[in-house]
Backbone of each chain as nested JSON, in Angstrom:
{
  "chains": [
    {"id": "A", "residues": [
      {"number": 1, "name": "UNK", "atoms": {"N": [63.387, -5.294, 12.809], "CA": [64.299, -4.379, 12.1], "C": [63.673, -3.998, 10.775]}},
      {"number": 2, "name": "UNK", "atoms": {"N": [63.706, -2.725, 10.465], "CA": [63.144, -2.249, 9.214], "C": [64.221, -1.482, 8.47]}},
      {"number": 3, "name": "UNK", "atoms": {"N": [64.253, -1.702, 7.177], "CA": [65.318, -1.101, 6.388], "C": [64.761, -0.011, 5.482]}},
      {"number": 4, "name": "UNK", "atoms": {"N": [65.417, 1.138, 5.544], "CA": [65.104, 2.217, 4.612], "C": [66.291, 2.339, 3.654]}},
      {"number": 5, "name": "UNK", "atoms": {"N": [65.999, 2.435, 2.374], "CA": [67.053, 2.559, 1.369], "C": [67.043, 3.972, 0.805]}},
      {"number": 6, "name": "UNK", "atoms": {"N": [68.203, 4.591, 0.801], "CA": [68.366, 5.919, 0.201], "C": [69.224, 5.752, -1.05]}},
      {"number": 7, "name": "UNK", "atoms": {"N": [68.698, 6.137, -2.195], "CA": [69.472, 6.127, -3.434], "C": [69.89, 7.544, -3.748]}},
      {"number": 8, "name": "UNK", "atoms": {"N": [71.188, 7.749, -3.88], "CA": [71.722, 9.08, -4.18], "C": [72.365, 9.022, -5.564]}},
      {"number": 9, "name": "UNK", "atoms": {"N": [71.871, 9.835, -6.472], "CA": [72.441, 9.873, -7.823], "C": [72.77, 11.325, -8.184]}},
      {"number": 10, "name": "UNK", "atoms": {"N": [73.814, 11.49, -8.979], "CA": [74.107, 12.82, -9.511], "C": [72.906, 13.322, -10.299]}},
      {"number": 11, "name": "UNK", "atoms": {"N": [72.653, 14.615, -10.235], "CA": [71.578, 15.192, -11.056], "C": [71.881, 14.915, -12.527]}},
      {"number": 12, "name": "UNK", "atoms": {"N": [70.839, 14.785, -13.348], "CA": [71.069, 14.407, -14.754], "C": [71.998, 15.367, -15.497]}},
      {"number": 13, "name": "UNK", "atoms": {"N": [71.998, 16.635, -15.1], "CA": [72.818, 17.598, -15.844], "C": [74.279, 17.621, -15.391]}},
      {"number": 14, "name": "UNK", "atoms": {"N": [74.6, 16.839, -14.344], "CA": [75.983, 16.803, -13.851], "C": [76.735, 15.657, -14.534]}},
      {"number": 15, "name": "UNK", "atoms": {"N": [77.906, 15.948, -15.069], "CA": [78.713, 14.912, -15.718], "C": [79.142, 13.859, -14.7]}},
      {"number": 16, "name": "UNK", "atoms": {"N": [79.199, 12.612, -15.145], "CA": [79.581, 11.508, -14.266], "C": [80.773, 10.781, -14.893]}},
      {"number": 17, "name": "UNK", "atoms": {"N": [81.99, 11.267, -14.623], "CA": [83.168, 10.684, -15.283], "C": [83.382, 9.215, -14.925]}},
      {"number": 18, "name": "UNK", "atoms": {"N": [82.981, 8.832, -13.703], "CA": [83.164, 7.439, -13.281], "C": [82.267, 6.524, -14.13]}},
      {"number": 19, "name": "UNK", "atoms": {"N": [81.015, 6.927, -14.296], "CA": [80.112, 6.15, -15.147], "C": [80.574, 6.157, -16.593]}},
      {"number": 20, "name": "UNK", "atoms": {"N": [81.076, 7.3, -17.028], "CA": [81.567, 7.399, -18.405], "C": [82.73, 6.435, -18.629]}},
      {"number": 21, "name": "UNK", "atoms": {"N": [83.595, 6.306, -17.628], "CA": [84.734, 5.393, -17.756], "C": [84.247, 3.958, -17.917]}},
      {"number": 22, "name": "UNK", "atoms": {"N": [83.212, 3.585, -17.142], "CA": [82.658, 2.24, -17.295], "C": [82.048, 2.087, -18.685]}},
      {"number": 23, "name": "UNK", "atoms": {"N": [81.287, 3.092, -19.121], "CA": [80.655, 3.015, -20.447], "C": [81.713, 2.858, -21.541]}},
      {"number": 24, "name": "UNK", "atoms": {"N": [82.827, 3.573, -21.384], "CA": [83.885, 3.495, -22.398], "C": [84.566, 2.138, -22.429]}},
      {"number": 25, "name": "UNK", "atoms": {"N": [84.502, 1.426, -21.321], "CA": [85.154, 0.11, -21.257], "C": [84.268, -0.988, -21.829]}},
      {"number": 26, "name": "UNK", "atoms": {"N": [82.991, -0.722, -22.029], "CA": [82.064, -1.792, -22.421], "C": [82.354, -2.402, -23.793]}},
      {"number": 27, "name": "UNK", "atoms": {"N": [82.725, -1.609, -24.807], "CA": [82.99, -2.247, -26.103], "C": [84.054, -3.335, -26.021]}},
      {"number": 28, "name": "UNK", "atoms": {"N": [85.017, -3.177, -25.108], "CA": [86.04, -4.225, -24.934], "C": [85.432, -5.534, -24.434]}},
      {"number": 29, "name": "UNK", "atoms": {"N": [84.273, -5.429, -23.746], "CA": [83.572, -6.65, -23.308], "C": [82.614, -7.143, -24.395]}},
      {"number": 30, "name": "UNK", "atoms": {"N": [82.583, -6.457, -25.534], "CA": [81.655, -6.855, -26.594], "C": [80.249, -6.301, -26.41]}},
      {"number": 31, "name": "UNK", "atoms": {"N": [80.101, -5.314, -25.517], "CA": [78.776, -4.738, -25.259], "C": [78.659, -3.432, -26.043]}},
      {"number": 32, "name": "UNK", "atoms": {"N": [77.706, -3.356, -26.959], "CA": [77.595, -2.165, -27.79], "C": [76.218, -1.502, -27.69]}},
      {"number": 33, "name": "UNK", "atoms": {"N": [75.306, -2.094, -26.901], "CA": [73.947, -1.541, -26.863], "C": [73.651, -0.798, -25.571]}},
      {"number": 34, "name": "UNK", "atoms": {"N": [74.69, -0.272, -24.919], "CA": [74.483, 0.516, -23.702], "C": [74.641, 1.994, -24.039]}},
      {"number": 35, "name": "UNK", "atoms": {"N": [73.619, 2.778, -23.735], "CA": [73.638, 4.199, -24.068], "C": [74.348, 5.01, -22.995]}},
      {"number": 36, "name": "UNK", "atoms": {"N": [74.161, 4.649, -21.727], "CA": [74.855, 5.404, -20.687], "C": [74.935, 4.598, -19.404]}},
      {"number": 37, "name": "UNK", "atoms": {"N": [75.914, 4.952, -18.584], "CA": [76.089, 4.35, -17.264], "C": [76.233, 5.493, -16.269]}},
      {"number": 38, "name": "UNK", "atoms": {"N": [75.453, 5.455, -15.21], "CA": [75.564, 6.473, -14.159], "C": [75.814, 5.743, -12.837]}},
      {"number": 39, "name": "UNK", "atoms": {"N": [76.745, 6.258, -12.07], "CA": [77.111, 5.6, -10.817], "C": [76.784, 6.503, -9.637]}},
      {"number": 40, "name": "UNK", "atoms": {"N": [75.999, 5.969, -8.717], "CA": [75.635, 6.723, -7.528], "C": [75.837, 5.87, -6.285]}},
      {"number": 41, "name": "UNK", "atoms": {"N": [75.168, 6.25, -5.214], "CA": [75.327, 5.522, -3.959], "C": [73.994, 4.96, -3.509]}},
      {"number": 42, "name": "UNK", "atoms": {"N": [74.082, 3.803, -2.844], "CA": [72.913, 3.194, -2.231], "C": [73.224, 3.056, -0.751]}},
      {"number": 43, "name": "UNK", "atoms": {"N": [72.382, 3.624, 0.091], "CA": [72.632, 3.575, 1.526], "C": [71.486, 2.823, 2.196]}},
      {"number": 44, "name": "UNK", "atoms": {"N": [71.832, 1.826, 2.984], "CA": [70.826, 1.047, 3.709], "C": [70.855, 1.467, 5.179]}},
      {"number": 45, "name": "UNK", "atoms": {"N": [69.739, 1.968, 5.655], "CA": [69.63, 2.402, 7.052], "C": [68.705, 1.427, 7.766]}},
      {"number": 46, "name": "UNK", "atoms": {"N": [69.23, 0.731, 8.775], "CA": [68.411, -0.208, 9.549], "C": [67.902, 0.5, 10.792]}},
      {"number": 47, "name": "UNK", "atoms": {"N": [66.589, 0.624, 10.891], "CA": [65.993, 1.186, 12.094], "C": [65.724, 0.063, 13.081]}},
      {"number": 48, "name": "UNK", "atoms": {"N": [65.97, 0.33, 14.355], "CA": [65.712, -0.716, 15.342], "C": [64.228, -0.878, 15.593]}},
      {"number": 49, "name": "UNK", "atoms": {"N": [63.451, 0.174, 15.344], "CA": [61.999, 0.052, 15.499], "C": [61.296, 0.203, 14.167]}},
      {"number": 50, "name": "UNK", "atoms": {"N": [60.291, 1.049, 14.15], "CA": [59.577, 1.313, 12.903], "C": [60.447, 2.152, 11.961]}},
      {"number": 51, "name": "UNK", "atoms": {"N": [60.373, 1.876, 10.669], "CA": [61.125, 2.728, 9.737], "C": [60.5, 4.121, 9.697]}},
      {"number": 52, "name": "UNK", "atoms": {"N": [61.36, 5.121, 9.674], "CA": [60.882, 6.499, 9.743], "C": [61.382, 7.223, 8.494]}},
      {"number": 53, "name": "UNK", "atoms": {"N": [60.48, 7.356, 7.513], "CA": [60.897, 7.934, 6.229], "C": [61.294, 9.396, 6.357]}},
      {"number": 54, "name": "UNK", "atoms": {"N": [60.566, 10.135, 7.192], "CA": [60.912, 11.552, 7.327], "C": [62.286, 11.707, 7.956]}},
      {"number": 55, "name": "UNK", "atoms": {"N": [62.549, 10.86, 8.944], "CA": [63.853, 10.874, 9.591], "C": [64.941, 10.511, 8.592]}},
      {"number": 56, "name": "UNK", "atoms": {"N": [64.68, 9.472, 7.787], "CA": [65.657, 9.042, 6.786], "C": [65.905, 10.153, 5.774]}},
      {"number": 57, "name": "UNK", "atoms": {"N": [64.834, 10.882, 5.429], "CA": [64.985, 11.972, 4.463], "C": [65.876, 13.066, 5.046]}},
      {"number": 58, "name": "UNK", "atoms": {"N": [65.708, 13.309, 6.346], "CA": [66.541, 14.322, 7.002], "C": [68.011, 13.872, 7.033]}},
      {"number": 59, "name": "UNK", "atoms": {"N": [68.229, 12.584, 7.354], "CA": [69.597, 12.047, 7.366], "C": [70.221, 12.187, 5.984]}},
      {"number": 60, "name": "UNK", "atoms": {"N": [69.435, 11.832, 4.953], "CA": [69.968, 11.892, 3.589], "C": [70.334, 13.32, 3.229]}},
      {"number": 61, "name": "UNK", "atoms": {"N": [69.458, 14.248, 3.587], "CA": [69.687, 15.637, 3.209], "C": [70.893, 16.218, 3.922]}},
      {"number": 62, "name": "UNK", "atoms": {"N": [71.086, 15.818, 5.191], "CA": [72.156, 16.443, 5.975], "C": [73.479, 15.687, 5.885]}},
      {"number": 63, "name": "UNK", "atoms": {"N": [73.435, 14.366, 5.735], "CA": [74.68, 13.595, 5.818], "C": [75.044, 12.834, 4.556]}},
      {"number": 64, "name": "UNK", "atoms": {"N": [74.057, 12.443, 3.757], "CA": [74.356, 11.474, 2.693], "C": [74.475, 12.091, 1.312]}},
      {"number": 65, "name": "UNK", "atoms": {"N": [73.713, 13.125, 1.042], "CA": [73.71, 13.683, -0.31], "C": [74.196, 15.122, -0.295]}},
      {"number": 66, "name": "UNK", "atoms": {"N": [74.749, 15.536, -1.405], "CA": [75.072, 16.939, -1.619], "C": [73.987, 17.515, -2.519]}},
      {"number": 67, "name": "UNK", "atoms": {"N": [73.04, 18.252, -1.928], "CA": [71.858, 18.656, -2.712], "C": [72.178, 19.608, -3.862]}},
      {"number": 68, "name": "UNK", "atoms": {"N": [73.396, 20.132, -3.899], "CA": [73.758, 21.005, -5.016], "C": [73.911, 20.192, -6.304]}},
      {"number": 69, "name": "UNK", "atoms": {"N": [74.467, 18.995, -6.176], "CA": [74.75, 18.209, -7.389], "C": [74.03, 16.868, -7.397]}},
      {"number": 70, "name": "UNK", "atoms": {"N": [73.356, 16.5, -6.288], "CA": [72.77, 15.164, -6.225], "C": [71.28, 15.21, -5.878]}},
      {"number": 71, "name": "UNK", "atoms": {"N": [70.539, 14.253, -6.427], "CA": [69.159, 14.002, -6.027], "C": [69.142, 12.714, -5.214]}},
      {"number": 72, "name": "UNK", "atoms": {"N": [68.151, 12.589, -4.329], "CA": [68.033, 11.299, -3.646], "C": [66.581, 10.886, -3.542]}},
      {"number": 73, "name": "UNK", "atoms": {"N": [66.384, 9.58, -3.427], "CA": [65.063, 9.031, -3.161], "C": [65.173, 8.174, -1.906]}},
      {"number": 74, "name": "UNK", "atoms": {"N": [64.084, 8.11, -1.158], "CA": [64.036, 7.379, 0.101], "C": [62.855, 6.429, 0.036]}},
      {"number": 75, "name": "UNK", "atoms": {"N": [63.069, 5.171, 0.403], "CA": [61.953, 4.219, 0.387], "C": [62.178, 3.136, 1.436]}},
      {"number": 76, "name": "UNK", "atoms": {"N": [61.079, 2.569, 1.891], "CA": [61.173, 1.43, 2.806], "C": [61.358, 0.188, 1.962]}},
      {"number": 77, "name": "UNK", "atoms": {"N": [62.308, -0.644, 2.342], "CA": [62.53, -1.876, 1.589], "C": [61.877, -3.037, 2.317]}},
      {"number": 78, "name": "UNK", "atoms": {"N": [61.259, -3.932, 1.533], "CA": [60.665, -5.14, 2.102], "C": [61.763, -5.964, 2.773]}},
      {"number": 79, "name": "UNK", "atoms": {"N": [61.354, -6.8, 3.714], "CA": [62.322, -7.596, 4.462], "C": [63.146, -8.489, 3.546]}},
      {"number": 80, "name": "UNK", "atoms": {"N": [62.441, -9.179, 2.618], "CA": [63.129, -10.093, 1.71], "C": [63.48, -9.371, 0.414]}},
      {"number": 81, "name": "UNK", "atoms": {"N": [64.741, -9.396, -0.018], "CA": [65.061, -8.777, -1.291], "C": [64.364, -9.504, -2.436]}},
      {"number": 82, "name": "UNK", "atoms": {"N": [64.046, -8.748, -3.515], "CA": [63.345, -9.332, -4.654], "C": [64.197, -10.396, -5.329]}},
      {"number": 83, "name": "UNK", "atoms": {"N": [65.484, -10.185, -5.298], "CA": [66.388, -11.144, -5.947], "C": [67.515, -11.439, -4.976]}},
      {"number": 84, "name": "UNK", "atoms": {"N": [67.936, -12.683, -4.94], "CA": [69.051, -13.04, -4.08], "C": [70.331, -12.39, -4.598]}},
      {"number": 85, "name": "UNK", "atoms": {"N": [71.205, -11.94, -3.71], "CA": [72.482, -11.418, -4.177], "C": [73.215, -12.494, -4.991]}},
      {"number": 86, "name": "UNK", "atoms": {"N": [73.917, -12.032, -6.006], "CA": [74.695, -12.962, -6.82], "C": [75.956, -13.33, -6.039]}},
      {"number": 87, "name": "UNK", "atoms": {"N": [76.142, -14.596, -5.838], "CA": [77.337, -15.036, -5.127], "C": [78.522, -15.038, -6.077]}},
      {"number": 88, "name": "UNK", "atoms": {"N": [79.671, -14.709, -5.54], "CA": [80.878, -14.789, -6.355], "C": [81.116, -16.249, -6.732]}},
      {"number": 89, "name": "UNK", "atoms": {"N": [81.52, -16.509, -7.975], "CA": [81.823, -17.895, -8.339], "C": [82.991, -18.413, -7.505]}},
      {"number": 90, "name": "UNK", "atoms": {"N": [82.907, -19.668, -7.117], "CA": [83.938, -20.241, -6.24], "C": [85.247, -20.418, -7.006]}}
    ]},
    {"id": "B", "residues": [
      {"number": 1, "name": "UNK", "atoms": {"N": [64.317, 3.152, -24.465], "CA": [65.423, 3.043, -23.5], "C": [64.944, 2.253, -22.285]}},
      {"number": 2, "name": "UNK", "atoms": {"N": [65.757, 1.302, -21.899], "CA": [65.416, 0.485, -20.745], "C": [66.561, 0.574, -19.75]}},
      {"number": 3, "name": "UNK", "atoms": {"N": [66.19, 0.669, -18.499], "CA": [67.2, 0.866, -17.478], "C": [67.35, -0.379, -16.618]}},
      {"number": 4, "name": "UNK", "atoms": {"N": [68.598, -0.801, -16.463], "CA": [68.908, -1.877, -15.53], "C": [69.668, -1.257, -14.367]}},
      {"number": 5, "name": "UNK", "atoms": {"N": [69.275, -1.629, -13.155], "CA": [69.928, -1.094, -11.963], "C": [70.744, -2.201, -11.302]}},
      {"number": 6, "name": "UNK", "atoms": {"N": [71.991, -1.898, -11.033], "CA": [72.871, -2.825, -10.318], "C": [73.149, -2.223, -8.946]}},
      {"number": 7, "name": "UNK", "atoms": {"N": [72.811, -2.957, -7.903], "CA": [73.121, -2.521, -6.541], "C": [74.307, -3.329, -6.042]}},
      {"number": 8, "name": "UNK", "atoms": {"N": [75.347, -2.632, -5.649], "CA": [76.561, -3.293, -5.16], "C": [76.72, -2.929, -3.69]}},
      {"number": 9, "name": "UNK", "atoms": {"N": [76.736, -3.944, -2.829], "CA": [76.908, -3.688, -1.394], "C": [78.036, -4.577, -0.868]}},
      {"number": 10, "name": "UNK", "atoms": {"N": [78.744, -4.075, 0.132], "CA": [79.737, -4.903, 0.807], "C": [79.05, -6.128, 1.38]}},
      {"number": 11, "name": "UNK", "atoms": {"N": [79.723, -7.276, 1.365], "CA": [79.161, -8.473, 2.007], "C": [78.928, -8.172, 3.485]}},
      {"number": 12, "name": "UNK", "atoms": {"N": [77.934, -8.834, 4.069], "CA": [77.573, -8.49, 5.464], "C": [78.738, -8.644, 6.453]}},
      {"number": 13, "name": "UNK", "atoms": {"N": [79.655, -9.563, 6.162], "CA": [80.745, -9.8, 7.116], "C": [81.905, -8.811, 6.949]}},
      {"number": 14, "name": "UNK", "atoms": {"N": [81.82, -7.934, 5.928], "CA": [82.896, -6.962, 5.705], "C": [82.545, -5.654, 6.42]}},
      {"number": 15, "name": "UNK", "atoms": {"N": [83.495, -5.149, 7.197], "CA": [83.273, -3.89, 7.905], "C": [83.081, -2.739, 6.921]}},
      {"number": 16, "name": "UNK", "atoms": {"N": [82.216, -1.803, 7.272], "CA": [81.931, -0.657, 6.407], "C": [82.205, 0.619, 7.196]}},
      {"number": 17, "name": "UNK", "atoms": {"N": [83.453, 1.09, 7.197], "CA": [83.795, 2.255, 8.03], "C": [83.059, 3.518, 7.603]}},
      {"number": 18, "name": "UNK", "atoms": {"N": [82.753, 3.635, 6.311], "CA": [82.049, 4.82, 5.823], "C": [80.625, 4.858, 6.412]}},
      {"number": 19, "name": "UNK", "atoms": {"N": [79.952, 3.713, 6.362], "CA": [78.622, 3.63, 6.961], "C": [78.678, 3.83, 8.467]}},
      {"number": 20, "name": "UNK", "atoms": {"N": [79.728, 3.281, 9.082], "CA": [79.889, 3.43, 10.528], "C": [80.047, 4.901, 10.901]}},
      {"number": 21, "name": "UNK", "atoms": {"N": [80.781, 5.628, 10.073], "CA": [80.975, 7.063, 10.345], "C": [79.64, 7.803, 10.303]}},
      {"number": 22, "name": "UNK", "atoms": {"N": [78.797, 7.447, 9.336], "CA": [77.474, 8.078, 9.283], "C": [76.663, 7.7, 10.515]}},
      {"number": 23, "name": "UNK", "atoms": {"N": [76.695, 6.413, 10.87], "CA": [75.935, 5.953, 12.034], "C": [76.39, 6.695, 13.301]}},
      {"number": 24, "name": "UNK", "atoms": {"N": [77.691, 6.905, 13.415], "CA": [78.221, 7.587, 14.599], "C": [77.817, 9.061, 14.65]}},
      {"number": 25, "name": "UNK", "atoms": {"N": [77.505, 9.631, 13.489], "CA": [77.125, 11.047, 13.458], "C": [75.651, 11.246, 13.772]}},
      {"number": 26, "name": "UNK", "atoms": {"N": [74.854, 10.173, 13.754], "CA": [73.405, 10.327, 13.876], "C": [72.944, 10.886, 15.223]}},
      {"number": 27, "name": "UNK", "atoms": {"N": [73.533, 10.461, 16.354], "CA": [73.062, 11.022, 17.629], "C": [73.137, 12.541, 17.668]}},
      {"number": 28, "name": "UNK", "atoms": {"N": [74.115, 13.135, 16.956], "CA": [74.197, 14.595, 16.904], "C": [73.0, 15.213, 16.195]}},
      {"number": 29, "name": "UNK", "atoms": {"N": [72.342, 14.41, 15.33], "CA": [71.113, 14.888, 14.681], "C": [69.884, 14.547, 15.514]}},
      {"number": 30, "name": "UNK", "atoms": {"N": [70.101, 13.923, 16.668], "CA": [68.967, 13.529, 17.496], "C": [68.35, 12.204, 17.092]}},
      {"number": 31, "name": "UNK", "atoms": {"N": [69.05, 11.438, 16.27], "CA": [68.523, 10.148, 15.812], "C": [69.16, 9.043, 16.643]}},
      {"number": 32, "name": "UNK", "atoms": {"N": [68.317, 8.304, 17.356], "CA": [68.874, 7.273, 18.235], "C": [68.341, 5.877, 17.92]}},
      {"number": 33, "name": "UNK", "atoms": {"N": [67.438, 5.771, 16.942], "CA": [66.829, 4.466, 16.688], "C": [67.351, 3.805, 15.41]}},
      {"number": 34, "name": "UNK", "atoms": {"N": [68.574, 4.145, 15.025], "CA": [69.175, 3.508, 13.85], "C": [70.204, 2.488, 14.322]}},
      {"number": 35, "name": "UNK", "atoms": {"N": [70.037, 1.25, 13.876], "CA": [70.927, 0.178, 14.306], "C": [72.18, 0.113, 13.455]}},
      {"number": 36, "name": "UNK", "atoms": {"N": [72.054, 0.341, 12.158], "CA": [73.254, 0.312, 11.33], "C": [73.02, 1.061, 10.021]}},
      {"number": 37, "name": "UNK", "atoms": {"N": [74.122, 1.507, 9.452], "CA": [74.103, 2.169, 8.145], "C": [75.157, 1.481, 7.282]}},
      {"number": 38, "name": "UNK", "atoms": {"N": [74.769, 1.064, 6.09], "CA": [75.723, 0.456, 5.149], "C": [75.667, 1.261, 3.859]}},
      {"number": 39, "name": "UNK", "atoms": {"N": [76.842, 1.557, 3.323], "CA": [76.905, 2.381, 2.119], "C": [77.487, 1.563, 0.975]}},
      {"number": 40, "name": "UNK", "atoms": {"N": [76.744, 1.514, -0.118], "CA": [77.209, 0.802, -1.307], "C": [77.025, 1.666, -2.537]}},
      {"number": 41, "name": "UNK", "atoms": {"N": [76.995, 1.013, -3.69], "CA": [76.87, 1.756, -4.942], "C": [75.617, 1.333, -5.687]}},
      {"number": 42, "name": "UNK", "atoms": {"N": [75.035, 2.296, -6.391], "CA": [73.912, 2.03, -7.274], "C": [74.333, 2.457, -8.668]}},
      {"number": 43, "name": "UNK", "atoms": {"N": [74.263, 1.545, -9.611], "CA": [74.687, 1.844, -10.978], "C": [73.486, 1.695, -11.905]}},
      {"number": 44, "name": "UNK", "atoms": {"N": [73.219, 2.727, -12.682], "CA": [72.124, 2.692, -13.642], "C": [72.699, 2.51, -15.037]}},
      {"number": 45, "name": "UNK", "atoms": {"N": [72.313, 1.429, -15.688], "CA": [72.786, 1.141, -17.047], "C": [71.609, 1.312, -17.994]}},
      {"number": 46, "name": "UNK", "atoms": {"N": [71.722, 2.254, -18.929], "CA": [70.653, 2.478, -19.911], "C": [70.988, 1.693, -21.173]}},
      {"number": 47, "name": "UNK", "atoms": {"N": [70.14, 0.747, -21.512], "CA": [70.322, 0.02, -22.766], "C": [69.569, 0.759, -23.865]}},
      {"number": 48, "name": "UNK", "atoms": {"N": [70.172, 0.822, -25.041], "CA": [69.486, 1.503, -26.146], "C": [68.348, 0.653, -26.683]}},
      {"number": 49, "name": "UNK", "atoms": {"N": [68.429, -0.675, -26.505], "CA": [67.333, -1.53, -26.955], "C": [66.657, -2.202, -25.769]}},
      {"number": 50, "name": "UNK", "atoms": {"N": [66.486, -3.494, -25.87], "CA": [65.892, -4.256, -24.782], "C": [66.886, -4.364, -23.629]}},
      {"number": 51, "name": "UNK", "atoms": {"N": [66.409, -4.315, -22.392], "CA": [67.332, -4.52, -21.272], "C": [67.796, -5.971, -21.253]}},
      {"number": 52, "name": "UNK", "atoms": {"N": [69.065, -6.162, -20.994], "CA": [69.652, -7.501, -21.056], "C": [70.255, -7.814, -19.689]}},
      {"number": 53, "name": "UNK", "atoms": {"N": [69.5, -8.582, -18.886], "CA": [69.938, -8.828, -17.507], "C": [71.215, -9.65, -17.452]}},
      {"number": 54, "name": "UNK", "atoms": {"N": [71.334, -10.627, -18.348], "CA": [72.545, -11.451, -18.324], "C": [73.771, -10.612, -18.652]}},
      {"number": 55, "name": "UNK", "atoms": {"N": [73.585, -9.735, -19.635], "CA": [74.668, -8.829, -20.011], "C": [75.028, -7.908, -18.839]}},
      {"number": 56, "name": "UNK", "atoms": {"N": [74.002, -7.375, -18.198], "CA": [74.239, -6.475, -17.071], "C": [74.96, -7.208, -15.939]}},
      {"number": 57, "name": "UNK", "atoms": {"N": [74.589, -8.491, -15.765], "CA": [75.235, -9.276, -14.707], "C": [76.725, -9.456, -15.022]}},
      {"number": 58, "name": "UNK", "atoms": {"N": [77.016, -9.653, -16.31], "CA": [78.417, -9.813, -16.72], "C": [79.19, -8.506, -16.494]}},
      {"number": 59, "name": "UNK", "atoms": {"N": [78.551, -7.382, -16.86], "CA": [79.194, -6.077, -16.656], "C": [79.47, -5.858, -15.169]}},
      {"number": 60, "name": "UNK", "atoms": {"N": [78.472, -6.186, -14.341], "CA": [78.627, -5.988, -12.893], "C": [79.765, -6.843, -12.355]}},
      {"number": 61, "name": "UNK", "atoms": {"N": [79.815, -8.084, -12.811], "CA": [80.819, -9.008, -12.298], "C": [82.223, -8.586, -12.723]}},
      {"number": 62, "name": "UNK", "atoms": {"N": [82.355, -8.068, -13.952], "CA": [83.693, -7.761, -14.465], "C": [84.141, -6.335, -14.175]}},
      {"number": 63, "name": "UNK", "atoms": {"N": [83.2, -5.395, -14.124], "CA": [83.612, -3.991, -14.035], "C": [83.134, -3.274, -12.778]}},
      {"number": 64, "name": "UNK", "atoms": {"N": [82.008, -3.693, -12.211], "CA": [81.378, -2.842, -11.194], "C": [81.602, -3.324, -9.767]}},
      {"number": 65, "name": "UNK", "atoms": {"N": [81.679, -4.625, -9.58], "CA": [81.782, -5.147, -8.21], "C": [83.084, -5.904, -8.036]}},
      {"number": 66, "name": "UNK", "atoms": {"N": [83.546, -5.932, -6.806], "CA": [84.672, -6.78, -6.438], "C": [84.079, -7.989, -5.724]}},
      {"number": 67, "name": "UNK", "atoms": {"N": [83.993, -9.132, -6.423], "CA": [83.252, -10.274, -5.853], "C": [83.903, -10.859, -4.597]}},
      {"number": 68, "name": "UNK", "atoms": {"N": [85.116, -10.448, -4.291], "CA": [85.751, -10.937, -3.058], "C": [85.08, -10.311, -1.836]}},
      {"number": 69, "name": "UNK", "atoms": {"N": [84.716, -9.042, -1.947], "CA": [84.161, -8.359, -0.773], "C": [82.752, -7.823, -0.988]}},
      {"number": 70, "name": "UNK", "atoms": {"N": [82.226, -7.912, -2.215], "CA": [80.931, -7.296, -2.496], "C": [79.949, -8.29, -3.121]}},
      {"number": 71, "name": "UNK", "atoms": {"N": [78.686, -8.113, -2.795], "CA": [77.589, -8.803, -3.485], "C": [76.886, -7.784, -4.37]}},
      {"number": 72, "name": "UNK", "atoms": {"N": [76.257, -8.273, -5.447], "CA": [75.455, -7.341, -6.234], "C": [74.137, -7.984, -6.643]}},
      {"number": 73, "name": "UNK", "atoms": {"N": [73.157, -7.136, -6.882], "CA": [71.881, -7.582, -7.449], "C": [71.641, -6.77, -8.715]}},
      {"number": 74, "name": "UNK", "atoms": {"N": [70.944, -7.401, -9.654], "CA": [70.676, -6.784, -10.947], "C": [69.176, -6.851, -11.168]}},
      {"number": 75, "name": "UNK", "atoms": {"N": [68.564, -5.74, -11.596], "CA": [67.13, -5.766, -11.863], "C": [66.776, -4.726, -12.922]}},
      {"number": 76, "name": "UNK", "atoms": {"N": [65.701, -4.99, -13.622], "CA": [65.192, -4.012, -14.581], "C": [64.335, -3.026, -13.813]}},
      {"number": 77, "name": "UNK", "atoms": {"N": [64.54, -1.746, -14.07], "CA": [63.739, -0.744, -13.377], "C": [62.635, -0.236, -14.291]}},
      {"number": 78, "name": "UNK", "atoms": {"N": [61.471, -0.032, -13.714], "CA": [60.351, 0.525, -14.479], "C": [60.727, 1.921, -14.967]}},
      {"number": 79, "name": "UNK", "atoms": {"N": [60.068, 2.357, -16.028], "CA": [60.395, 3.659, -16.617], "C": [60.214, 4.783, -15.615]}},
      {"number": 80, "name": "UNK", "atoms": {"N": [59.064, 4.774, -14.909], "CA": [58.774, 5.846, -13.955], "C": [59.248, 5.442, -12.572]}},
      {"number": 81, "name": "UNK", "atoms": {"N": [60.058, 6.28, -11.918], "CA": [60.461, 5.955, -10.551], "C": [59.255, 5.962, -9.618]}},
      {"number": 82, "name": "UNK", "atoms": {"N": [59.332, 5.116, -8.567], "CA": [58.213, 4.994, -7.634], "C": [57.99, 6.303, -6.887]}},
      {"number": 83, "name": "UNK", "atoms": {"N": [59.083, 7.006, -6.636], "CA": [58.971, 8.264, -5.891], "C": [59.774, 9.314, -6.63]}},
      {"number": 84, "name": "UNK", "atoms": {"N": [59.265, 10.505, -6.68], "CA": [60.01, 11.58, -7.323], "C": [61.259, 11.899, -6.515]}},
      {"number": 85, "name": "UNK", "atoms": {"N": [62.366, 12.203, -7.195], "CA": [63.548, 12.617, -6.449], "C": [63.234, 13.831, -5.584]}},
      {"number": 86, "name": "UNK", "atoms": {"N": [63.841, 13.868, -4.422], "CA": [63.639, 14.999, -3.527], "C": [64.452, 16.177, -4.042]}},
      {"number": 87, "name": "UNK", "atoms": {"N": [63.793, 17.261, -4.292], "CA": [64.51, 18.446, -4.767], "C": [65.189, 19.131, -3.591]}},
      {"number": 88, "name": "UNK", "atoms": {"N": [66.336, 19.696, -3.868], "CA": [67.016, 20.467, -2.835], "C": [66.157, 21.68, -2.491]}},
      {"number": 89, "name": "UNK", "atoms": {"N": [66.051, 21.982, -1.197], "CA": [65.285, 23.174, -0.829], "C": [65.933, 24.417, -1.426]}},
      {"number": 90, "name": "UNK", "atoms": {"N": [65.093, 25.347, -1.866], "CA": [65.632, 26.549, -2.536], "C": [66.314, 27.452, -1.514]}}
    ]}
  ]
}
């Protein structure tokens, strides 16, 4: 199994009210050194055979992103993640 | 400016109907070698000074992820993206 990751983010010139809401909430957590927060989507596509970047790019363009307001990047992800997911505290 | 990226994905045991809907649409595009599609969130946090992973982890835990159903990973991203964003065809 090979995993292709598609990252979809709003274009830089498009306002991101959801990210802005998170940024506005940060001072309440005592965080004052964050300049901006942008929220997008991460899509993991598992291919049953070889990962196909061109195919993934076509899927992203047709189904996952709105090219009018969003940019996307496509990459093959290594089998093992660089960092273990953070487990929720028990 | 330093960028920290938080990837939030549903835990593997949680159903992802949004990803399933994309997976179900793939045969119409002629794609038959995709085993699964999972859709999560990618959050980019720009720190005005040094990137602070512990701080970002706290933000993710309190504001960005629901630890009951989601896992997240936190990492510092290099200044230059590995791949240029795909531009929408003109």
